[in-house]
Each structure stands twice: as structure tokens, then as C-alpha cells.
C-alpha angles and dihedrals in degrees: 000000000000113000120247129029127352113277087227097047111138108220093175112032093189093053091047092051090049089055091054096050106031126107091207106124094221098041097046093056093059096086091050091051089046094051094044093045094045094047088050092053093049090048088053091053089051092048090054091044099046104030103021134248090290092063092048089047092052093047088053091048095053090044097052091044091051091049091049089049091054092048091051094045087055089056094049091122088059098049096280094118096080093044090049091054089050090057091048088052090051092051092048092049090052090048094048091057095052124108115242091249091052091049090051095048091049089050092050090048093056093040093054087049090060093044086057096040091052088050089052091051092046090052089052092053088051094052093045088054092051091047091052090057089056091066108046090166093053129087107303118232113268111274095010122141090236089061094046093049093047090052092049091050091048088052090058094248110154124244088236090056092050091050088051090055092045089057089061093054120102117166119187118183106197118208118218136186094219103153104258102104105091099177120099117239091246090054089050090056092049089052091052092052092051088046091054093049091050088053091051090053088062091059113105141243087043115189122213088242092053091045092050092045094050091046091053091049091052091048089052090053091048087052089052091048089055091049096046128087103251091189120063113249089211134027114268117252123229085254088060091049091050089053092048092053093048090052089079097056099080087061093043095047092054096040098050097077090052089061090059090045090054090048091051092046089052091054089050092049100048105024101027086232117144103211116171109232088234089065095057118100120256106258106167131055128160137234139190140201094186104118096008103064107097099164102127094338112109090180092075103089132166089262091052089052091051090049091052090054093045096048091048089050092048090049096055094039090053089054093050092047089053091045097049088045087058091046090051090050095046104035095077100143112140124215084235089068104028129008126235127227121272092245093055091047090049092051093051094050093045096048116094115246115287118233114247117275113218089220088057113039092169131013114193111247093234095057098086098171092056091046091051093046089053089062092045093051089047092057092046091052090051088054094047090050097049139009092224107036106145092217095055124092116279094210141006087249091063089053093047089050089059092046092048088050088061092047096049089050092050092049091050094053108046096277100110092124091052090048092051095045103040110019108031093066091052092050090051088051095050091048089051107037102024112183092310106057097213139000115262116218120212114217133190137155121263094235090063090058091047090052092051091049090053091048093048094044088061090053090045091053088055090053090053093051091051090051089051088055093065123100124240093268091060090253120140107244119240121271088245085079089069098213110223095239134114126198112262124238113276117258115279118257091254091054094049089050091050092050089049089051093052094049088047090055092053090050094047095049086056095046100041132034101298091224087065088081115032106133136058114197116212110206116206093020110178105159149018089262089065090061097041092048088061092049094048094044090048093049091047088056092050093256107148101223091176094059131217121257092201092056092041089238114151091198126227114297116200106226118197117218113208110200114156125072089245094051093046088055093050100040096092089058094044092050093047090052089047097047095046095048107115093225091053094054089075090057092046091051092049090053092049090258088298125142133177123210126183128215121203121219102175102053093038088056092050088047102047111002133259103289095047092042093055096042094047090049089051093051094044089048092055095041092049091055090049092051091044091054089050092051098043091246124144101220131208118192116207109205113210095207122167130207097257130063089245089060099043096277127144138110109335098222093051092047094052098043091050092068116120115284110256092012100100129074100177104274116112137164125185136170122246108202141195116308090012090075092060094047094046107034111022095093130045096232092047093046089051093049094049094047089047089053092051095051094041092050093050088052091049091050090053097046102033094206095135097034134045110297093203131060117264120271115280091242091056090054091047090051092051092045087053096047089044090055091049095047091047095053091044091048093046094048096045103032119012098039100033106106094204095050092079090049091051090047094050094049100035097050134046091247092124090052093050088095089066092061086062091210102161145001094245118092115243092238133051093219139007090260115111109229142107092254090059095044110095117237095240095064088040094059091034096061095048090048092052093050090049095237095106090197098171090057099063115002114131095010094095092048093052094047091046094051092046095052090044092060093061134000089224091065094076095061086047092057091050090053091047089055091053096040110032117062093200093057091044089052090051095047099044092048093049089048089053093050090049092051092052094048121091121197094190091061094038091057090056087058092049090061086071089070106102097207105076095195094046088047093053096045096049096041091047093055092045093051093045090053092045095054091041091053093047092052094048093047090051091049096047093045092044093231133133093214137027114270094008087142092047102054096164094058091038092054092047092052091046092051093044100050101071087054096047092047098072090052093051090050091050092049091052089052096049091046089053091051092050093048089050089061104269111141132179141128088244091057092047089051094049092051090049088051089054090051089053091047097051090047090054089048098048094035086222137092122163 
């Protein structure tokens, strides 16, 4: 531990409090700088202690050289470019002479630095969220429910109208195990402990002893980070991914009631309306793909899916047991002091005696609430122990009914405060999570279903031939007739596995709450037949797709996922044909005329580039809603967004509010993938903020008080259509259809080494074929992110903008007007701007040197560079800036401060790749490469 006083010691408690609560730009940054600087100093001490002074000195040398290189690069117009290249050469020379062990330790040092810096930034987001709550009359945080409701009130919208809109909202974040979370579960847990300690250091008054103790605890965690494998030694199983996904639920379960408390408080503030949080509609539920997504992942078996449901069930039941234990502890009113309701008294008297609970050896006879909660807890324990215990609850509604009985009795007898504080949060949790926690989507590719149909058609043909071989009396003819048939080939393994899956779904919907599985996602859907195939196969395997109201079974809805540009263009016609088919009407009626459709961002980007992908999704979104209205269908669109711009990522509020005007009725599902889960849901304050943004954005998209309430002018749409067409043809010619591009990508990025990072259980390719179509979107984006080119985030956009402006000088003012008046275009431009700002061509060129064919290397690199600079120039022109992110100084500063620390890891990665391509092979080399992948991810805060 550093000598002297604690780095966080508060010499002036009042000044420290002012820093935590102020809105002054300079003052409010002081806690962030204190955290980041102190964590860096502690890491330096750990490096000296664990690796020796020489390691620390070398880290400092690389850090200072990288900072110098960045400073010189920024002075390129004044002759700094050549000097910058000289510093790069100096760093490369130092790295080339390092031993593998030293290179790995340097990578680990920089990676942990970013781990700590990210935690400092997260701590600052949390404190600024808390500070905002101290000033309810001040300017609300962007995208918040408070800001949206204030705007609605100022526009004269009535509280009743807002409540009507709120009842339409149904937000469903869906957690996926798509392999973009590089951190091990044990590393995530260490991060959370450091995060908790940083939060403790914000509590005032802070004594010197407390500051020193917390600092010592942080230093111990940093030491543990240094001594822990940051890269998995083995690939995670699906079971590991299930556990990781469930790790976020303790935070979510506890946070959820606070979201409704905040909504109620906003109604009180802006409308003077005292709405109990319990009376607000349920606007948030949760979903998951982890354990149900079979598309290309042979590790997701029927047993794994059962395990996913069981673990989810256990997680929520464990919470209910803890919550009811707390109720039993705190609901101590005696009938000698306050009566209970007749209904509660009757329930206690009619219930059979409850077996003794070791936690409660003797409950006083007059404490009716405790007596009743003993029975509730007993029934929950029976459920936790067995799926079919007759004494357990049959449904979550039965459990809620008992808890509501307690609530009503308290309210009738002077205990309303107790009811609001202790019981209402539990009722909200039961309503949201039930006994299943989240819905588990099943997903499989359309071609698997088509293969099964073909296999089964052959068997069905055999059955028909045997029927034909019967005589008129229905008797089977003798074998002497020699029927001219042969046994068909047995079903393929994929068909057998598919049928096993469907039979499993039927069984699981019987054993678990049937609403736990209600949708079947069809990847690669291209036709009506792809949807009908799933319906037919499910029915053939005794899965009731229509559902059963008496059993509270919503059925199993086939959900087409449209991913390619061609399929996005064709999906409105496909859905119209589907929704008007006579046979399908029965299913729609059974689902309350509801239908879910999924739109894929990642694969459409890989297929046609960013601009065309987002424009075609926008048009498909709008057209699908128009078709749904024509067919009397209530449509829910499921947006398959990733964490990066190249996979549909970007600010949540901007993404939701940029939906087409009039094409949103309140229901929204969206994927939350990989590292995004940790950034959004690992901390209660962050989870509350993210859920608040989702609800606020959905309300904003419904009401259109802060965004244009009318569709964009026709000429704007025509302009974007024209630019999309140009961008698409340019992207296809220079990326998707260039046979050399994939070779360049595989040699100039660490995509082949991604397997050593052991990020996820799913293979990187859909098949053994080598082609862009078979490469999944995640590794495609991942590779370009690691090499710092970020091609999926901008390629084709500059060419399209440039061509459009070149057609007519009046087009540039039009683009600037579109930026200010059309949320979709603003979202596209700002996301491209962010991708350009994170890219670095100096580093990308070092990766390109790994390409063995010099002519191929030069050709591909030249066209990438030309389009990068063209895109940068056009974005600056349209946004009327002299530098990228000039209007987003916070992000610009973050990238500027991060780059000098990421650069050494990139140069080390290039050197290790060079050694491997030269023939060096060892487990240690592969592990060190995986460590560089982890470190660059931490530095850029993005993967795939």
C-alpha cells in the first residue's frame, strides 16, 4: 500500500460533498479524476510489488511514448506526422525485443488499468445519477422519464392521457449469450467488489480510518486481479453462460420497484397526482436466449434448455423465499394491537397446520401475519424442492393472491405504510417475474426446419404407399403381393435433434410455467413456408401453438427473423400473405391477434453495409406496421441490436425515438448482448437508469412531444433511398463481393485467434464453408474492432454522401436539415461519427502488414483508407464541425484519453501475431494473444 495518507482521504468534508452534488463542469469532474488517478497509483504499486520495478518502468515507458505519439499525430499538419511515425517505430522496436512473458505482463498491466478506469467512469455515472435526483426541479438527465413527463405536462397533455399511453407500453429486454463478453465471471465479481468500495468512498462524512480501510480492500482486489487468469483456460459451456446471465437478476429484481417509484414520483411532481406505484401498469418484463438459442450452437441440447428453465425458476423462488422471510420478520402486528381482515382470518383458520420452520420455532398465536407468512413460505419451499409438490403453489397468480391478502388486511387496519414499504415491491416483482423469471425464446435456423420437412415427407410418402397397398376391406394384403416399396433413409441427425427439441418444448411447458416458453425465433426466414413449417412441426410433436386460456398457456408463436437486405425488403409481403392465410387466422385469434416479428441488424449490416441496413430496417418497420393495421394484427417488433455500431448499437434513447412516426404502438423487444449486460445492469443505479431510459423512450416514441410528430418530407426519404442504393452497390462491390477482402480480413485481424479468447460456447461460423455469408456477424465486427479499422461502422456511407452532394450543391443544406429534423438520419450520422472517432488508421496499417500478399494488401488497404477519409470529410461537412465529436466533448475526451493506453496493447498484439504467422506455436503464445484481445476490448469498451 502506498506510504502516507489515504488517496481518498477527505480533508474538507463540505468541499467533498460539493464536488459530489455540483453541476459545475470542472468541479463535478474532480471525483472522477480522483478515482481514476488513485486507482492508477494503486495499480502501479501492485505492479512494482508483483512484477518488480523493471515491469513498472517499462509500462511507464510505453505509456509516455504512446502519449507522445498521439500528441505528435495531432500536430501532423505542422510537421508532426513524421515524428509521430518515428515514435511508433520506437515502440515497435521495444515490443519486438520483448520476451513473450514480458509482452504478456505488459498487456495485463494495461488491461487492468482499463478495468479500473472503466470502474471509475461507472462510479462517476452512478454519482451523477444520484446528484440528479437531488435536484428534481433542475434539468433532467437526457432521455429520462422525468424529462419526458415534464415535457408532456408543459405541452398540456393530461395525466389520464399519459396513463393511457403508459398502459400500451411493454418493454422486453432480452439477454443473449452472443459471444461478446470477454471477461470471466470471476473477473466480473472482482469488478463489482471494487465498484462497491468506490461507492463507499463517496459516503460522507468519510473518516480517515474508513478511507484507509477501503483503499486497502481495493488494493487487495487489484492484487487478486493481477494473480487471476483473465482469459478462460477452457471454452465456457452453455451452463456457464446461463449462470452469467442470471448473475444480473438480483440487481434487476431489487431495482425494478424503484423504476415504478420514480414514475409515480414524476406524476406527483408534474401533475400533482398521487398515484401509488402499485397502481401503475406493468411496463417491463424480461426475456432470454441463453439456453434456448440453437442457431448454429450444437451445445444447446434439450437438457440444457431444461437446466436454463430450472435455474431461472430457482433464482426467482430464492428471491421470494428471502422476501417472504423478511415479511415474516417485519410484519409483527398482533391482533391485540390491530385487527386483521376477515379474509385473512378465514384463510388462516381454513389452512391446514403448517409444518414447523426451523427459523421460527414458535410463532405467537396473536401474530396473524407471521402465522400466515409461515404457510406462504412453506408452500414456496415445497415448490423449490420439487416441480410437482402438491402443497406448493400451482401458479404465480395464487402466490400473488396470498400476498395481496396480506396487503389488503394491512391497508384496512392502519398499516398502509407497511403495505407500501414491504408488500408492494414484492407484488410488483411477482407480476413481472412470476415463477419463471423471464421468457426463454427458442431459436433455430429456417434451413433446419426445411430439412426436417424434407426428411419427414419421405417417411410420409412411405405411409401413403402402405395405405395404397390395402384391399377394399381395409385388410393389409399378404406379403406374397411383394409391395413395391423400400424403407426410406432414417431422418438426419439435425432432424432428429429438432424433433427432440420440439417434444422437449411440449414437456417443459407442462412442467414449468407455460409462459416461460412462448416464442420460437426462425433465423434466416425468407418465406411464409418458413413460418408454417415451424407451426406444422410443433403441432406434429404435440406442442399446442394456439395456447390454452384455462391453463394460462400462451402457446408457441413462430417468429420470423428477417436478416438479409433482400429479406428485409420482402418481409412486408411475406407477412401480408401469412396474416391473410385462412388457416393462420385461427392462430392469430388464439394469440389475441398479436404477432411478433424480428429484424436483424448485424447480418443485414454484414450483407449490405450500415446505411442500407438501417434504412431497410426502418422501411420494413414502417411497412410491417401498415400491413399489420390492414390485417387487424397487433405487431410487436423485436430488434436484434448488438453493442457496437456495426451491429445496430448506439444510444438506446436515440434508437427508440428514431422509429418511424406512427409505426409504434408501445410494444418493443430488443436484445441485450454480451458486454452490454455488464455496462447496463451490473449496478442498481445503472440498471434503474437504463430501464428508465427504455420506458421514457417508448413513451416519447408514442407521444412525439420531443421529436417530429410527422413523417419526414418525401424529398428526404427519396434522398436517403438514393444514397442507400449508392452505398449498397459500393459496399457489395468493394466488401461483400470482393474475393480478396476476406483474405485480407483473416490475415490483418486476430479473427483466427478469437478462439483462444474462449469467449462463448457458440462456433464463429454457421458451417465449415469459408465465406462471408457463413461467417457470423459478431466475429466480423469483432475482428475489425480489434484492428482499429471498424469497417462495419462506416464503410459506404462517405461514398454515398459524397455522390449525393456532388449531384447538386443544394443537397448539402438538405442533409444538414435532415440531420436536425429527422431522428433516423441523426442516429445514422452520429453513430458513424462515433465509429470514425474510435477507428485509428495508424494502428490499422500495422495490422495490414501481416497480410502476406503485398499487392492484395495495398489494394484493399488503399480502398479502405480512401473511403474512411471520404466518410470523415462528409460527416464533418454535414455536421458542420471541424473535428469529430466536437459536439460530444465527453465522448471525445474519453476516446482521446483512452487511445494512448490502448495503443501499446495493439502493438503487442501485432507483434505476437507476426510471431505466430512466422511459425511460432505454443499455448503461452495463444494465451498472450487472447490477453491482448481482452485488453483491447477493455480499452475500447466494445467487442463485436
